C-alpha positions as CSV (number, residue, x, y, z in Angstrom):
1,M,0.0,0.0,0.0
2,T,1.4,3.4,-1.0
3,R,0.7,6.2,1.4
4,I,0.4,9.9,0.5
5,A,0.5,12.5,3.3
6,V,-0.1,16.0,2.2
7,L,0.2,19.1,4.4
8,E,-1.0,22.5,3.2
9,A,1.7,24.8,4.5
10,D,-0.5,28.0,4.4
11,K,-3.1,26.3,6.7
12,C,-0.6,24.7,9.1
13,K,-0.3,27.0,12.2
14,V,1.6,25.0,14.8
15,K,1.8,28.0,17.2
16,K,-2.0,28.1,17.5
17,C,-3.0,24.5,17.7
18,N,-0.9,23.0,20.6
19,Q,0.5,20.6,18.0
20,L,-2.4,18.2,18.3
21,C,-1.3,16.2,15.3
22,V,1.9,15.2,17.2
23,S,0.3,14.8,20.6
24,Y,-2.4,12.3,19.3
25,C,-0.3,10.3,16.8
26,P,-0.1,6.7,18.0
27,M,3.3,6.2,16.3
28,V,4.8,9.2,18.2
29,R,3.4,7.8,21.4
30,S,5.2,4.6,20.5
31,R,8.4,6.6,20.2
32,V,8.4,6.4,16.4
33,E,8.8,9.9,14.9
34,A,6.1,9.7,12.2
35,I,5.3,13.4,12.6
36,R,7.4,16.2,13.9
37,V,7.5,20.0,13.9
38,E,10.2,21.9,12.1
39,G,10.1,25.7,12.2
40,N,6.6,26.8,11.5
41,K,5.0,23.6,10.1
42,A,4.7,19.9,10.7
43,I,6.4,17.3,8.6
44,I,4.9,13.8,8.2
45,S,7.0,10.7,7.3
46,E,5.0,8.7,4.8
47,T,7.1,5.5,5.5
48,L,6.6,5.7,9.2
49,C,3.0,6.9,9.2
50,S,0.5,4.1,10.0
51,G,-2.4,5.8,8.1
52,C,-4.7,5.8,11.1
53,G,-6.0,9.3,10.1
54,I,-6.2,10.6,13.7
55,C,-4.0,13.7,12.9
56,V,-6.4,14.5,10.0
57,K,-9.4,14.6,12.4
58,K,-7.5,16.4,15.2
59,C,-6.0,19.2,13.0
60,P,-8.2,22.3,13.8
61,F,-7.2,24.0,10.5
62,K,-7.8,21.0,8.2
63,A,-4.3,21.2,6.9
64,I,-3.5,17.4,6.7
65,S,-4.7,14.8,4.2
66,I,-3.7,11.2,4.2
67,V,-4.6,8.8,1.4
68,N,-3.7,5.1,0.9
69,L,-3.3,4.0,-2.8
70,P,-2.4,0.7,-4.4
71,D,1.4,-0.1,-4.7
72,A,1.0,-0.6,-8.4
73,L,0.3,3.1,-8.9
74,E,3.6,4.2,-7.3
75,K,5.6,3.1,-10.4
76,D,3.6,5.6,-12.5
77,C,4.5,8.7,-10.4
78,S,5.5,11.4,-12.8
79,H,6.0,14.4,-10.5
80,R,6.0,15.7,-6.9
81,F,6.9,19.2,-5.8
82,S,8.3,18.4,-2.3
83,A,7.7,16.3,0.8
84,N,4.0,16.3,1.9
85,S,2.9,17.9,-1.3
86,F,0.7,17.1,-4.3
87,K,1.6,14.0,-6.3
88,L,0.8,13.4,-10.0
89,F,0.6,9.9,-11.5
90,R,1.1,9.4,-15.2
91,L,0.9,12.1,-18.0
92,P,-1.3,12.7,-21.0
93,T,0.1,11.1,-24.2
94,P,0.2,13.7,-27.0
95,S,-0.4,12.8,-30.6
96,P,0.2,14.9,-33.7
97,G,-2.9,15.9,-35.7
98,T,-5.1,15.2,-32.7
99,V,-6.8,17.5,-30.1
100,L,-6.4,15.9,-26.7
101,G,-8.8,17.2,-24.0
102,L,-8.0,17.1,-20.3
103,L,-11.0,16.8,-18.1
104,G,-11.1,16.8,-14.3
105,Q,-11.6,18.8,-11.1
106,N,-9.6,21.9,-10.1
107,G,-6.4,21.1,-8.2
108,I,-6.0,17.6,-9.7
109,G,-3.0,18.2,-11.9
110,K,-4.2,19.4,-15.3
111,S,-2.2,22.7,-15.2
112,T,0.8,20.8,-13.7
113,S,0.7,18.3,-16.7
114,L,0.7,21.2,-19.2
115,K,3.6,22.8,-17.4
116,V,5.5,19.5,-17.6
117,L,4.8,19.1,-21.3
118,S,5.8,22.7,-22.0
119,G,9.2,22.2,-20.3
120,E,8.4,24.8,-17.6
121,I,8.6,21.9,-15.0
122,K,11.0,19.1,-15.4
123,P,9.3,15.8,-14.3
124,N,11.1,14.4,-11.3
125,L,9.3,11.0,-11.2
126,G,8.5,11.6,-7.5
127,K,12.2,12.0,-6.6
128,F,12.0,15.6,-5.4
129,D,15.0,15.3,-3.2
130,S,17.3,14.0,-6.0
131,P,15.7,15.0,-9.4
132,P,16.6,12.7,-12.2
133,E,18.5,13.8,-15.4
134,W,16.8,13.8,-18.8
135,G,18.4,10.4,-19.7
136,E,16.6,8.7,-16.8
137,I,13.3,10.4,-17.5
138,I,13.5,9.4,-21.2
139,Q,14.3,5.8,-20.1
140,F,11.3,5.8,-17.7
141,Y,8.9,6.6,-20.5
142,R,10.5,4.2,-23.0
143,G,7.9,2.4,-25.3
144,S,5.5,5.3,-25.2
145,S,5.0,8.4,-27.3
146,L,6.3,10.4,-24.3
147,Q,9.8,8.9,-24.8
148,E,10.3,10.7,-28.2
149,Y,8.5,13.8,-26.8
150,F,10.8,14.3,-23.9
151,Q,13.8,13.4,-26.1
152,K,13.0,16.3,-28.4
153,L,12.1,18.6,-25.5
154,S,15.5,17.8,-23.7
155,Q,17.4,18.6,-27.0
156,K,15.3,21.8,-27.5
157,N,14.1,20.4,-30.8
158,L,10.4,20.9,-29.8
159,K,8.8,24.3,-29.9
160,V,5.9,24.8,-27.5
161,S,3.3,27.5,-27.5
162,S,1.2,27.9,-24.3
163,K,-1.9,29.8,-23.4
164,P,-1.9,30.4,-19.6
165,Q,-4.9,29.7,-17.3
166,Y,-5.2,33.0,-15.6
167,V,-5.5,35.6,-18.4
168,D,-6.4,38.4,-15.9
169,K,-2.7,38.4,-14.8
170,I,-1.4,39.1,-18.4
171,P,-1.5,42.9,-18.1
172,K,0.9,42.6,-15.0
173,A,3.5,40.8,-17.2
174,V,3.0,42.5,-20.6
175,T,2.2,46.1,-21.4
176,G,1.3,47.9,-24.7
177,K,-1.4,47.8,-27.3
178,V,-3.2,44.6,-28.5
179,G,-2.0,45.1,-32.2
180,D,1.6,45.7,-31.2
181,L,1.7,42.6,-29.0
182,L,0.1,40.3,-31.6
183,E,2.3,41.6,-34.5
184,K,5.4,40.7,-32.5
185,V,4.4,37.0,-32.0
186,D,2.9,36.5,-35.5
187,E,5.4,33.8,-36.6
188,R,2.9,31.8,-38.7
189,R,1.8,34.9,-40.7
190,Q,-1.8,34.0,-39.8
191,L,-2.6,37.1,-37.7
192,G,-5.0,38.6,-40.2
193,I,-7.2,35.5,-40.3
194,I,-7.0,34.8,-36.6
195,A,-7.8,38.4,-35.7
196,E,-10.8,38.3,-38.0
197,E,-12.1,35.0,-36.5
198,L,-11.7,36.2,-32.9
199,E,-13.1,39.7,-33.6
200,L,-10.0,41.5,-32.4
201,K,-10.0,44.4,-34.8
202,K,-12.4,46.4,-32.6
203,I,-9.8,46.4,-29.7
204,W,-6.7,46.6,-31.9
205,D,-5.5,49.9,-30.6
206,R,-6.5,49.4,-26.9
207,H,-4.0,48.9,-24.1
208,L,-4.0,45.5,-22.4
209,D,-4.6,46.9,-19.0
210,I,-8.1,48.3,-19.9
211,L,-9.4,45.1,-21.6
212,S,-12.2,43.0,-20.1
213,G,-11.7,39.3,-19.1
214,G,-13.3,38.1,-22.4
215,E,-11.1,40.4,-24.5
216,L,-7.9,39.3,-22.7
217,Q,-8.9,35.7,-23.2
218,R,-9.3,36.1,-27.0
219,V,-6.0,38.1,-27.2
220,A,-4.2,35.3,-25.2
221,V,-5.6,32.6,-27.5
222,A,-4.6,34.6,-30.6
223,A,-1.1,35.1,-29.3
224,A,-0.7,31.3,-28.7
225,L,-2.1,30.4,-32.1
226,C,0.1,33.0,-34.0
227,R,3.3,31.4,-32.7
228,E,5.1,28.8,-34.9
229,A,5.3,25.7,-32.7
230,D,5.1,21.9,-32.8
231,V,2.9,21.7,-29.7
232,Y,0.1,24.0,-28.6
233,L,-1.0,23.8,-24.9
234,I,-4.2,25.7,-24.2
235,D,-5.4,26.0,-20.6
236,E,-9.1,26.9,-20.1
237,P,-9.8,28.9,-23.3
238,S,-13.5,29.5,-22.6
239,S,-13.3,31.5,-19.3
240,Y,-15.1,34.9,-19.6
241,L,-16.4,34.1,-23.1
242,D,-20.0,33.8,-24.2
243,V,-21.3,30.7,-26.1
244,K,-20.6,32.0,-29.6
245,Q,-17.1,33.2,-28.7
246,R,-16.3,29.9,-27.1
247,L,-17.2,28.0,-30.3
248,V,-15.3,30.6,-32.4
249,V,-12.2,30.0,-30.2
250,A,-12.7,26.2,-30.4
251,R,-12.8,26.3,-34.2
252,A,-9.7,28.4,-34.4
253,I,-7.8,25.9,-32.2
254,R,-9.1,22.9,-34.2
255,N,-7.8,24.6,-37.4
256,L,-4.2,23.7,-36.2
257,K,-5.0,20.0,-36.8
258,E,-4.8,20.6,-40.6
259,Q,-1.0,21.3,-40.1
260,N,-0.5,18.1,-38.1
261,K,0.2,20.0,-34.9
262,T,0.0,18.4,-31.4
263,I,-2.8,20.2,-29.4
264,I,-3.7,19.7,-25.8
265,V,-6.6,21.6,-24.1
266,A,-7.7,21.7,-20.5
267,E,-11.3,22.8,-20.3
268,H,-14.3,22.7,-17.9
269,D,-17.1,23.5,-20.3
270,L,-18.4,20.0,-21.3
271,A,-20.0,21.2,-24.5
272,I,-16.8,22.9,-25.7
273,I,-14.4,20.1,-24.8
274,D,-16.7,17.7,-26.6
275,Y,-16.8,20.0,-29.7
276,L,-13.1,20.7,-29.6
277,S,-11.5,17.3,-28.8
278,D,-10.8,14.1,-30.6
279,Q,-9.6,12.3,-27.5
280,I,-10.0,12.7,-23.7
281,C,-7.8,12.0,-20.7
282,V,-9.8,11.9,-17.5
283,Y,-8.1,13.1,-14.3
284,Y,-9.3,11.6,-11.0
285,G,-8.0,11.6,-7.4
286,E,-8.3,14.0,-4.5
287,P,-7.8,17.8,-5.3
288,G,-4.7,19.2,-3.7
289,V,-3.5,15.7,-2.6
290,Y,-3.0,13.5,-5.7
291,G,-4.1,13.2,-9.3
292,V,-4.1,10.2,-11.7
293,V,-4.3,10.6,-15.5
294,S,-6.4,7.9,-17.2
295,H,-5.5,6.3,-20.5
296,V,-6.7,8.0,-23.7
297,H,-10.4,7.5,-24.6
298,G,-12.6,8.7,-27.4
299,V,-14.2,12.0,-26.7
300,R,-17.7,10.7,-26.1
301,T,-16.5,7.7,-24.1
302,G,-14.1,9.9,-22.0
303,I,-16.8,12.5,-21.1
304,N,-19.3,9.8,-20.2
305,I,-16.7,8.1,-18.0
306,Y,-16.1,11.3,-16.2
307,L,-19.9,11.8,-15.6
308,Q,-20.5,8.2,-14.6
309,G,-17.4,8.1,-12.2
310,Y,-16.2,4.7,-13.4
311,I,-13.3,3.7,-15.7
312,S,-14.0,0.2,-16.9
313,D,-10.7,-0.5,-18.5
314,E,-8.9,0.3,-15.2
315,N,-11.7,-1.0,-13.0
316,I,-11.6,2.3,-11.0
317,M,-14.6,4.0,-9.4
318,F,-13.6,7.6,-8.5
319,R,-17.1,9.0,-7.6
320,K,-19.9,7.3,-5.6
321,E,-22.7,8.8,-7.7
322,S,-22.9,9.3,-11.4
323,I,-24.0,12.7,-12.8
324,V,-27.3,12.3,-14.7
325,F,-29.0,14.8,-16.9
326,H,-32.7,15.0,-17.7
327,E,-34.4,15.8,-20.9
328,K,-36.3,18.3,-18.9
329,P,-35.7,19.4,-15.2
330,P,-37.0,16.8,-12.7
331,P,-40.4,17.6,-11.2
332,T,-40.4,19.7,-8.1
333,A,-42.3,18.5,-5.0
334,G,-43.8,20.0,-1.9
335,I,-44.1,23.6,-3.1
336,N,-46.6,25.6,-5.1
337,V,-44.7,26.1,-8.4
338,G,-46.5,28.4,-10.8
339,A,-47.8,31.2,-8.6
340,P,-46.4,34.5,-10.1
341,L,-44.1,36.2,-7.6
342,L,-42.8,39.1,-9.8
343,K,-44.3,40.7,-12.9
344,W,-42.8,43.5,-15.0
345,D,-44.1,45.6,-17.9
346,K,-41.9,46.8,-20.8
347,L,-38.8,48.4,-19.4
348,E,-36.0,50.4,-21.0
349,K,-32.5,51.3,-19.8
350,T,-30.3,53.7,-21.8
351,F,-26.6,54.3,-21.4
352,Q,-24.3,56.4,-23.6
353,G,-24.1,54.4,-26.8
354,F,-26.2,51.4,-25.6
355,K,-30.0,50.8,-25.1
356,L,-31.6,47.8,-23.4
357,V,-35.3,47.0,-24.0
358,I,-36.9,44.4,-21.7
359,E,-40.2,42.9,-22.8
360,P,-43.0,42.2,-20.3
361,G,-42.6,39.0,-18.3
362,E,-43.0,37.2,-15.0
363,I,-41.2,34.7,-12.7
364,R,-43.1,32.2,-10.6
365,S,-42.4,30.9,-7.2
366,G,-40.1,27.9,-6.9
367,E,-38.7,28.1,-10.5
368,I,-35.3,28.9,-11.9
369,V,-35.2,31.2,-14.9
370,G,-31.9,31.0,-16.9
371,I,-30.6,34.0,-18.8
372,L,-28.7,33.4,-22.0
373,G,-27.2,35.8,-24.5
374,P,-23.8,37.1,-25.8
375,N,-21.5,39.4,-23.8
376,G,-22.3,43.1,-23.9
377,I,-26.0,42.6,-24.5
378,G,-27.5,43.8,-21.2
379,K,-27.9,40.6,-19.1
380,T,-26.0,42.0,-16.1
381,T,-27.8,45.3,-16.5
382,F,-31.2,43.5,-16.2
383,V,-30.1,41.6,-13.1
384,K,-28.8,44.9,-11.5
385,I,-32.2,46.5,-12.2
386,L,-33.9,43.6,-10.3
387,A,-31.4,44.0,-7.5
388,G,-32.1,47.7,-7.3
389,L,-28.5,48.7,-8.3
390,E,-29.6,50.3,-11.6
391,E,-32.7,52.4,-12.4
392,T,-34.9,52.1,-15.5
393,D,-35.2,55.2,-17.7
394,D,-38.6,56.0,-16.0
395,K,-37.1,55.2,-12.5
396,R,-39.8,52.4,-11.9
397,Q,-39.5,50.1,-8.9
398,L,-40.1,46.4,-9.5
399,G,-42.1,45.6,-6.4
400,K,-40.7,45.5,-2.9
401,L,-39.0,42.2,-2.9
402,T,-36.0,41.3,-0.7
403,V,-33.3,40.3,-3.1
404,S,-30.1,38.3,-2.6
405,Y,-27.6,39.1,-5.3
406,K,-24.3,37.3,-6.3
407,P,-22.5,39.7,-8.7
408,Q,-20.6,38.8,-11.8
409,R,-17.3,40.1,-10.5
410,I,-16.5,39.2,-6.9
411,S,-14.3,41.5,-4.9
412,P,-12.8,40.0,-1.8
413,D,-13.3,43.1,0.3
414,Y,-14.5,41.4,3.5
415,E,-11.9,41.4,6.2
416,G,-12.6,38.2,8.1
417,T,-12.9,34.5,7.8
418,V,-15.4,32.5,5.6
419,Q,-17.1,31.3,8.8
420,E,-17.6,34.9,10.1
421,L,-19.0,36.0,6.7
422,L,-21.5,33.1,6.4
423,M,-22.6,33.4,10.1
424,S,-23.3,37.1,9.5
425,V,-25.6,36.4,6.5
426,A,-27.2,33.1,7.5
427,K,-27.6,34.0,11.2
428,E,-29.4,31.3,13.2
429,N,-29.7,29.0,10.1
430,F,-25.9,28.6,10.1
431,T,-25.9,26.1,12.9
432,S,-29.0,24.1,11.6
433,S,-28.6,20.6,10.2
434,W,-30.5,21.7,7.1
435,Y,-27.8,24.4,6.3
436,K,-25.0,21.9,6.8
437,T,-26.7,19.2,4.6
438,E,-27.9,21.5,1.8
439,I,-25.3,24.2,1.5
440,D,-22.2,23.5,3.6
441,Q,-21.5,19.9,2.7
442,P,-22.3,20.0,-1.1
443,L,-20.2,23.1,-1.7
444,R,-17.4,21.6,0.4
445,L,-17.1,24.8,2.5
446,Q,-15.9,23.1,5.8
447,A,-12.2,23.2,4.7
448,L,-12.5,26.9,4.0
449,M,-14.2,28.0,7.2
450,D,-11.0,29.2,9.0
451,R,-9.6,30.8,5.8
452,N,-9.4,34.6,5.4
453,I,-11.7,35.8,2.6
454,M,-8.8,37.9,1.1
455,E,-6.6,34.7,0.7
456,L,-9.1,32.6,-1.3
457,S,-8.6,31.6,-4.9
458,G,-11.1,32.4,-7.7
459,G,-13.0,29.1,-7.4
460,E,-13.0,29.2,-3.6
461,L,-14.3,32.8,-3.6
462,Q,-17.0,31.8,-6.1
463,K,-18.3,29.0,-3.9
464,V,-18.4,31.3,-0.8
465,A,-20.2,34.0,-2.8
466,I,-22.8,31.4,-3.9
467,A,-23.2,30.1,-0.4
468,A,-23.6,33.7,1.0
469,C,-26.3,34.4,-1.7
470,L,-28.3,31.3,-0.8
471,S,-27.9,31.9,2.9
472,R,-29.7,35.2,3.0
473,K,-33.4,35.5,3.8
474,A,-34.8,36.7,0.5
475,D,-37.8,36.6,-1.9
476,L,-35.6,36.3,-5.0
477,F,-32.2,35.0,-5.8
478,L,-30.0,36.6,-8.5
479,L,-26.8,34.8,-9.6
480,D,-24.6,36.3,-12.3
481,E,-22.3,33.7,-13.8
482,P,-22.0,31.4,-10.8
483,S,-20.0,28.8,-12.7
484,A,-17.0,31.0,-13.4
485,Y,-13.7,29.5,-12.0
486,L,-15.5,26.2,-11.1
487,D,-14.7,22.8,-12.5
488,V,-17.3,20.5,-14.2
489,E,-18.2,18.7,-11.0
490,E,-18.4,21.9,-8.9
491,R,-20.7,23.5,-11.6
492,L,-23.2,20.7,-11.4
493,I,-23.0,20.5,-7.6
494,M,-23.7,24.3,-7.6
495,A,-26.7,23.7,-9.8
496,K,-28.0,20.9,-7.6
497,T,-27.5,23.0,-4.5
498,L,-29.4,26.0,-6.0
499,R,-32.2,23.8,-7.1
500,R,-32.6,22.1,-3.7
501,V,-32.7,25.6,-1.9
502,V,-35.3,26.9,-4.5
503,E,-37.4,23.8,-4.1
504,A,-37.2,23.7,-0.3
505,H,-38.3,27.4,0.2
506,G,-40.2,28.1,-3.0
507,I,-37.8,31.1,-3.7
508,P,-37.4,31.7,-7.4
509,A,-34.0,32.5,-9.0
510,F,-32.6,34.2,-12.1
511,V,-29.3,32.7,-13.2
512,V,-27.0,34.3,-15.9
513,E,-24.9,31.6,-17.3
514,H,-22.8,31.0,-20.5
515,D,-22.2,27.3,-20.0
516,V,-25.1,25.7,-22.0
517,V,-24.6,22.3,-20.2
518,T,-25.0,24.0,-16.8
519,Q,-27.9,26.0,-18.0
520,D,-29.6,22.9,-19.3
521,F,-29.1,21.2,-15.9
522,I,-30.4,24.1,-13.8
523,A,-33.1,26.1,-15.6
524,D,-36.8,25.5,-15.7
525,R,-37.4,28.4,-18.2
526,L,-35.1,30.7,-20.2
527,M,-34.9,34.4,-21.0
528,V,-33.0,35.0,-24.2
529,F,-31.2,38.3,-24.9
530,N,-30.3,39.3,-28.4
531,G,-29.3,42.4,-30.4
532,V,-26.0,44.0,-31.2
533,P,-23.4,43.7,-28.4
534,G,-22.4,47.1,-27.1
535,E,-25.1,48.9,-29.1
536,N,-28.6,47.5,-28.3
537,G,-30.1,44.6,-26.5
538,L,-33.6,43.0,-26.4
539,A,-34.7,40.8,-23.5
540,H,-37.4,38.4,-24.5
541,P,-39.9,37.2,-21.8
542,P,-39.2,33.8,-20.1
543,T,-40.2,30.9,-22.2
544,S,-39.8,27.1,-22.0
545,L,-36.3,25.6,-21.8
546,R,-36.7,23.9,-25.2
547,Q,-38.2,26.9,-27.0
548,G,-35.6,29.3,-25.4
549,M,-32.7,27.1,-26.4
550,N,-34.0,26.9,-29.9
551,I,-34.3,30.7,-30.2
552,F,-30.8,31.2,-28.8
553,L,-29.1,28.4,-30.7
554,K,-30.7,29.4,-34.0
555,E,-29.3,32.9,-33.7
556,M,-25.8,31.4,-32.8
557,N,-26.2,28.9,-35.8
558,I,-25.3,26.0,-33.5
559,T,-27.2,22.7,-33.0
560,F,-27.2,20.4,-30.0
561,R,-28.2,16.8,-29.6
562,R,-28.4,14.7,-26.5
563,D,-26.1,11.8,-25.6
564,S,-28.0,8.5,-25.6
565,V,-26.4,7.3,-22.3
566,T,-26.1,10.4,-20.0
567,F,-28.6,12.7,-21.8
568,R,-26.1,15.6,-21.7
569,P,-26.2,18.2,-24.4
570,R,-23.6,17.7,-27.2
571,V,-22.6,20.2,-29.8
572,N,-22.9,18.9,-33.4
573,K,-19.9,19.4,-35.6
574,E,-20.7,22.2,-38.1
575,G,-21.8,20.7,-41.5
576,S,-22.3,17.2,-40.0
577,Q,-25.3,15.1,-41.0
578,M,-27.0,15.7,-37.7
579,D,-26.3,19.4,-37.8
580,M,-27.8,19.8,-41.3
581,F,-30.8,17.5,-40.4
582,Q,-31.6,19.5,-37.2
583,K,-31.3,22.8,-39.0
584,E,-33.6,21.5,-41.7
585,I,-36.4,20.6,-39.2
586,G,-35.8,23.7,-37.1
587,E,-34.8,21.7,-34.0
588,Y,-31.6,23.3,-32.8
589,Y,-32.0,21.9,-29.3
590,Y,-32.5,18.2,-29.8
591,T,-34.3,16.4,-27.0
592,K,-35.3,13.0,-28.5
593,T,-34.1,9.9,-26.8
594,E,-32.1,7.1,-28.6
595,K,-35.3,4.9,-28.4
596,T,-37.4,7.5,-30.2
597,E,-34.7,8.0,-32.9
598,K,-34.5,4.3,-33.7
599,Q,-38.2,4.4,-34.6
600,E,-37.5,7.0,-37.3
601,P,-37.1,6.0,-41.0
602,T,-33.5,4.8,-41.7
603,S,-33.1,7.6,-44.3
604,K,-32.9,10.1,-41.5
605,P,-29.6,10.4,-39.7
606,R,-29.4,9.2,-36.1
607,K,-27.8,11.2,-33.3
C-alpha cells in the first residue's frame, strides 16, 4: 500500500493548535517519529505513518490529508513538488494531428501536466530530493510516445506555445497595445485570419490593462495560435467568453489540426471540450493531494466516463454517484410552483451608446429562470435593475421584494474568515442541520471556514459567494455567472444546491450563465437576450427551456443533440449530417431519446 501524506503549508499553524497532530499520533506515542514539527510547520514521514487518520481529524485547521493507494500506482509517479505535497501519477500522451482534451476537477494536476509538457517543469518521477536527469526520464517513458516527446524537449528540438490559465494576470506581465503585441508574435503569418475570426480588430489599438476578461482571453488565444510551434498547450480557453465566442475560439484551435500540430486543451465546459477534442484524458484523485491521469479515450466515451465516475478499462470507481442529466428538469415536489411572484411591464434602460429593452414577463415561485445571451447585450444590467442597483429610464420600482444578489465580478473586500461571513448572513440558520446538509457539505465549505476571505482563490471565492447568496433570507435569488472558475463537478454541484434551496423554500432565482450544459441542468425556463453587443439589447420574456434554447441556438447557428447514455447536451460538428438535419427541421436543441430515434425512418440520420 502506497501512502500519500499532504500538508498544506499555508493552513498549518503550529503555534496556534498546541501541535495536536503530534500529541495524538499513535506512532509518536510509541516513540516512532512519524510526525514532527520543524520551524513553522509539521512534517509527516509517509514511510513511518500508520495511516490511522487521527491527525487528519484532530488538526483544527484541516491542513492534513492522508490517502492510501495501491502499490501498483507508485511506479507511475511522474512528478511531486516536495515532501508532503501534491503527487501526480502518469501524464497525457500527446499525438500529432489530434486534439487531446484534459477533463477533471480543479487542483487535480491538469495545469501541472501542461507545465511538464511545456518544459516549464522538469518531471522528477517523484524524486523531489534528488531529481533525475533527462536520460533517466526518457528511459522511464520508453515504449510510449512520451519517450520521443521528452527526447525532443530535452534537446530543444520541440517548440511549444502555451496559453496560460489566468489571463487576468497578463497585463501585469505584458504592457502595450493589442495590435503591437500580436504583431510581435505572428510567426505563422496568420494574424489577419485569426484576428478576423476572434473579432480582435475592434480592440486593436486598446492597451492590455483596460481590456475586459473576455477580450484578454481572445488576445491570449490569438497570441498562442500565432506562434510557430510543434505543440500547442491551451489552458481553459473558454473562461469569460459567451457561447458564440467559445465556439469561435474552439474552431480556431481545431484549425491547427490541418497542419498536423499536437494540441492539448484543459477545459471545464463539457459542450466545448466535446466539440473541440478528438480524444479525452480523465483526471481523478483528490484535489490538492494527488491526481491520476487515465488512459486516452474517445471524446464521447471519455466525457461519459467522467460523468459516470467509473473507468471500466482500469476498474476504478472515483465517484460514488454518477452525474445524470434529464431531458427536462425533474419535477419539483412540496411547493406551489407556478404562482407568479414578480411581474414586469416593458422596461428600458439607456446608457451612452447602448440601449436595453426588456419585454414584459414574470417569474413564478419555486422556479429557476436561466438568462442566455452574448456578452455586452444587457444581461447583467437586467439583473442589476432587479437588484435595485440600476434604475430604469422612468425610474420604476419592480415591487418591494427582498433580493439576494451574487454579482458577476466578486471583490474579496470582506476582512474576516469564511465562517464569520456566512454566520453574519445566515444568522441562526448557520448552525442548523439543514444548512450543513444542503449548503455547507455539497459546496465543500468546511475546509474553507477558517480561511481569510482575502486569501481565497477564484474558485473558492465563487463557492463562498454562492453560499452567501443562498444563505440570506430573500424573496428572490439573483446569480450572475455562478460557474466562473468552477470545474465541471463543482458547476453541477452548484446547480443541484441551488435547485434544492429553491425547491425547499419556493424562492425563485434568475441565473445568468454562458455554460449551456450547466444552464440545461439548472433552468426551468429561459430568458433569451439578443441584439448588437455594445449597441442595443432586447430581453425576451421567459419561455420554456426547449423553446428558449431553440431561439438562442438558431441565432448562434449551432445545433445540440443529447447523448443517448447520459442525456447531456452535445454540440454537433458544423456541417455534419446531424447538424444539417436539425437545422432543416428547425430543431436546434434536440431532446429526442435514442429509443425514439430508432423508430424514425432509416433515411434520417441518427444522433
